[in-house]
C-alpha positions as CSV (number, residue, x, y, z in Angstrom):
1,M,-25.9,108.5,13.6
2,S,-27.3,105.0,13.4
3,G,-24.0,103.2,12.8
4,G,-24.4,103.5,9.0
5,T,-22.4,105.8,6.7
6,D,-24.0,109.1,5.7
7,I,-24.3,109.5,2.0
8,V,-23.8,113.1,0.8
9,A,-25.2,113.8,-2.7
10,A,-22.9,115.4,-5.1
11,P,-23.8,119.0,-5.8
12,E,-25.5,119.6,-9.1
13,R,-23.7,121.6,-11.7
14,I,-25.1,125.0,-12.2
15,E,-24.9,126.6,-15.6
16,V,-23.7,130.2,-15.4
17,R,-24.6,132.1,-18.5
18,P,-22.7,135.2,-19.6
19,Q,-24.0,138.3,-17.8
20,A,-25.3,141.2,-19.8
21,R,-23.0,144.2,-19.8
22,L,-24.6,147.5,-18.8
23,S,-23.4,150.7,-20.2
24,F,-21.9,153.1,-17.7
25,R,-24.8,155.5,-18.1
26,H,-27.4,152.8,-17.4
27,L,-25.4,151.5,-14.4
28,L,-25.2,155.0,-13.0
29,E,-29.0,155.5,-13.5
30,V,-29.7,152.2,-11.6
31,C,-27.4,153.3,-8.7
32,L,-28.8,156.7,-8.4
33,D,-32.4,155.4,-8.5
34,S,-31.5,152.9,-5.8
35,L,-29.9,155.6,-3.7
36,A,-32.9,157.9,-4.1
37,H,-35.3,155.2,-3.1
38,R,-33.2,154.4,0.0
39,L,-33.0,158.1,0.9
40,L,-36.8,158.4,0.6
41,R,-37.4,155.4,2.8
42,S,-34.9,156.6,5.4
43,S,-36.5,160.1,5.4
44,V,-40.0,158.6,5.9
45,A,-38.8,156.4,8.7
46,M,-37.0,159.4,10.3
47,V,-40.2,161.6,10.1
48,I,-42.2,158.8,11.7
49,V,-39.8,158.4,14.6
50,L,-39.7,162.2,15.1
51,L,-43.5,162.4,15.1
52,A,-43.7,159.6,17.6
53,V,-41.2,161.2,19.9
54,A,-43.0,164.6,19.6
55,F,-46.3,163.0,20.4
56,L,-44.8,161.2,23.4
57,A,-43.3,164.5,24.6
58,F,-46.6,166.3,24.1
59,V,-48.6,163.7,26.0
60,T,-46.1,163.5,28.9
61,G,-45.8,167.3,29.1
62,E,-49.5,167.8,28.9
63,N,-50.1,165.4,31.8
64,A,-47.4,167.0,33.9
65,L,-48.6,170.5,33.1
66,G,-52.2,169.6,33.6
67,R,-51.6,168.2,37.1
68,G,-49.6,171.3,38.0
69,A,-52.2,173.7,36.5
70,H,-55.0,171.9,38.3
71,A,-53.2,172.0,41.6
72,A,-52.4,175.7,41.1
73,A,-56.0,176.5,40.2
74,R,-57.3,174.6,43.2
75,E,-54.9,176.5,45.5
76,R,-55.9,179.9,44.0
77,A,-59.6,179.0,44.4
78,Y,-59.2,178.0,48.0
79,D,-57.1,181.1,48.7
80,A,-59.9,183.2,47.3
81,V,-62.5,181.2,49.3
82,G,-60.4,181.8,52.4
83,R,-60.9,185.6,52.0
84,I,-64.6,185.2,52.1
85,S,-66.4,184.9,55.4
86,F,-70.0,184.8,56.5
87,D,-72.0,183.1,59.3
88,G,-72.6,179.4,58.7
89,M,-70.0,179.2,56.0
90,Q,-68.6,175.7,55.4
91,V,-65.6,174.9,53.2
92,R,-64.8,171.4,52.0
93,P,-61.3,171.4,50.6
94,D,-61.4,167.6,50.2
95,I,-64.0,167.7,47.4
96,A,-61.6,169.0,44.7
97,E,-58.9,166.4,45.7
98,R,-61.5,163.7,45.7
99,A,-62.7,164.7,42.2
100,V,-59.1,164.6,40.9
101,R,-58.5,161.2,42.4
102,A,-61.8,159.9,41.0
103,R,-60.8,161.1,37.6
104,A,-57.5,159.2,37.9
105,G,-59.5,156.1,38.8
106,E,-58.2,155.8,42.3
107,L,-61.6,156.0,44.0
108,D,-65.3,156.5,43.2
109,L,-66.5,160.1,43.3
110,F,-69.8,159.3,44.9
111,P,-70.2,156.7,47.7
112,P,-72.2,153.5,46.9
113,G,-76.0,154.1,47.2
114,F,-75.7,157.8,46.4
115,S,-78.4,159.2,44.2
116,G,-78.1,162.7,43.0
Protein backbone atom coordinates (compact mmCIF):
# COMPACT_ATOMS: atom_id res chain seq x y z
CA MET A 1 0.00 0.00 0.00
CA SER A 2 2.27 2.86 1.11
CA GLY A 3 5.45 0.84 1.21
CA GLY A 4 4.98 -0.15 4.87
CA THR A 5 4.01 -3.52 6.18
CA ASP A 6 0.37 -4.15 6.99
CA ILE A 7 -0.22 -5.28 10.50
CA VAL A 8 -3.01 -7.77 10.93
CA ALA A 9 -4.40 -8.01 14.42
CA ALA A 10 -4.56 -11.45 15.91
CA PRO A 11 -8.15 -12.68 16.22
CA GLU A 12 -9.64 -12.58 19.69
CA ARG A 13 -10.40 -15.83 21.36
CA ILE A 14 -14.10 -16.51 21.57
CA GLU A 15 -15.36 -18.50 24.48
CA VAL A 16 -17.78 -21.17 23.38
CA ARG A 17 -19.94 -22.34 26.22
CA PRO A 18 -21.54 -25.76 26.28
CA GLN A 19 -24.84 -25.75 24.40
CA ALA A 20 -28.09 -26.66 26.08
CA ARG A 21 -29.39 -30.06 25.10
CA LEU A 22 -33.02 -30.08 23.95
CA SER A 23 -35.19 -33.08 24.39
CA PHE A 24 -36.32 -34.79 21.20
CA ARG A 25 -39.91 -33.75 21.90
CA HIS A 26 -38.96 -30.08 22.35
CA LEU A 27 -36.76 -30.18 19.25
CA LEU A 28 -39.65 -31.66 17.25
CA GLU A 29 -42.03 -28.93 18.52
CA VAL A 30 -39.62 -26.17 17.47
CA CYS A 31 -39.19 -27.73 14.01
CA LEU A 32 -42.94 -28.18 13.47
CA ASP A 33 -43.69 -24.63 14.66
CA SER A 34 -41.07 -23.30 12.26
CA LEU A 35 -42.48 -25.33 9.37
CA ALA A 36 -46.03 -24.18 10.16
CA HIS A 37 -44.88 -20.57 10.23
CA ARG A 38 -43.08 -20.91 6.89
CA LEU A 39 -46.08 -22.67 5.34
CA LEU A 40 -48.38 -19.86 6.51
CA ARG A 41 -46.08 -17.18 5.09
CA SER A 42 -45.78 -19.05 1.79
CA SER A 43 -49.55 -19.47 1.59
CA VAL A 44 -50.14 -15.77 2.21
CA ALA A 45 -47.57 -14.85 -0.46
CA MET A 46 -49.17 -17.28 -2.92
CA VAL A 47 -52.66 -15.86 -2.29
CA ILE A 48 -51.37 -12.31 -2.81
CA VAL A 49 -49.73 -13.26 -6.10
CA LEU A 50 -52.88 -15.07 -7.27
CA LEU A 51 -55.05 -12.07 -6.39
CA ALA A 52 -52.68 -9.74 -8.25
CA VAL A 53 -52.75 -11.96 -11.35
CA ALA A 54 -56.55 -12.27 -11.16
CA PHE A 55 -56.90 -8.49 -10.85
CA LEU A 56 -54.58 -7.92 -13.81
CA ALA A 57 -56.49 -10.45 -15.90
CA PHE A 58 -59.80 -8.84 -14.92
CA VAL A 59 -58.67 -5.33 -15.80
CA THR A 60 -57.09 -6.42 -19.09
CA GLY A 61 -60.11 -8.49 -20.07
CA GLU A 62 -62.54 -5.78 -19.03
CA ASN A 63 -60.77 -3.23 -21.23
CA ALA A 64 -60.69 -5.59 -24.22
CA LEU A 65 -64.31 -6.66 -23.72
CA GLY A 66 -65.38 -3.08 -23.11
CA ARG A 67 -63.86 -1.89 -26.38
CA GLY A 68 -65.44 -4.78 -28.25
CA ALA A 69 -68.82 -4.25 -26.60
CA HIS A 70 -68.76 -0.52 -27.35
CA ALA A 71 -67.85 -1.14 -30.97
CA ALA A 72 -70.60 -3.75 -31.31
CA ALA A 73 -73.16 -1.46 -29.68
CA ARG A 74 -72.15 1.42 -31.96
CA GLU A 75 -72.45 -0.81 -35.00
CA ARG A 76 -75.91 -2.06 -33.95
CA ALA A 77 -77.07 1.49 -33.27
CA TYR A 78 -75.94 2.75 -36.67
CA ASP A 79 -77.48 -0.31 -38.36
CA ALA A 80 -80.78 0.53 -36.67
CA VAL A 81 -80.46 4.19 -37.65
CA GLY A 82 -79.78 3.09 -41.23
CA ARG A 83 -83.23 1.50 -41.36
CA ILE A 84 -84.89 4.77 -40.41
CA SER A 85 -85.47 7.36 -43.08
CA PHE A 86 -87.27 10.68 -43.25
CA ASP A 87 -86.92 13.97 -45.14
CA GLY A 88 -84.05 16.14 -43.85
CA MET A 89 -82.55 13.32 -41.80
CA GLN A 90 -78.86 13.68 -40.98
CA VAL A 91 -76.66 10.98 -39.48
CA ARG A 92 -73.28 11.75 -37.91
CA PRO A 93 -71.44 8.45 -37.46
CA ASP A 94 -68.27 10.31 -36.45
CA ILE A 95 -69.78 11.54 -33.16
CA ALA A 96 -69.60 8.19 -31.35
CA GLU A 97 -66.03 7.57 -32.51
CA ARG A 98 -65.06 11.08 -31.42
CA ALA A 99 -66.57 10.48 -27.96
CA VAL A 100 -64.65 7.21 -27.59
CA ARG A 101 -61.39 8.88 -28.62
CA ALA A 102 -62.07 11.80 -26.26
CA ARG A 103 -62.64 9.40 -23.38
CA ALA A 104 -59.31 7.73 -24.16
CA GLY A 105 -57.69 11.18 -24.00
CA GLU A 106 -56.72 11.24 -27.68
CA LEU A 107 -58.62 14.47 -28.41
CA ASP A 108 -61.04 17.01 -26.92
CA LEU A 109 -64.72 16.16 -27.29
CA PHE A 110 -65.71 19.77 -27.93
CA PRO A 111 -63.68 22.22 -30.01
CA PRO A 112 -62.06 25.19 -28.27
CA GLY A 113 -64.49 28.03 -27.67
CA PHE A 114 -67.52 25.73 -27.68
CA SER A 115 -70.17 26.63 -25.11
CA GLY A 116 -73.04 24.26 -24.63
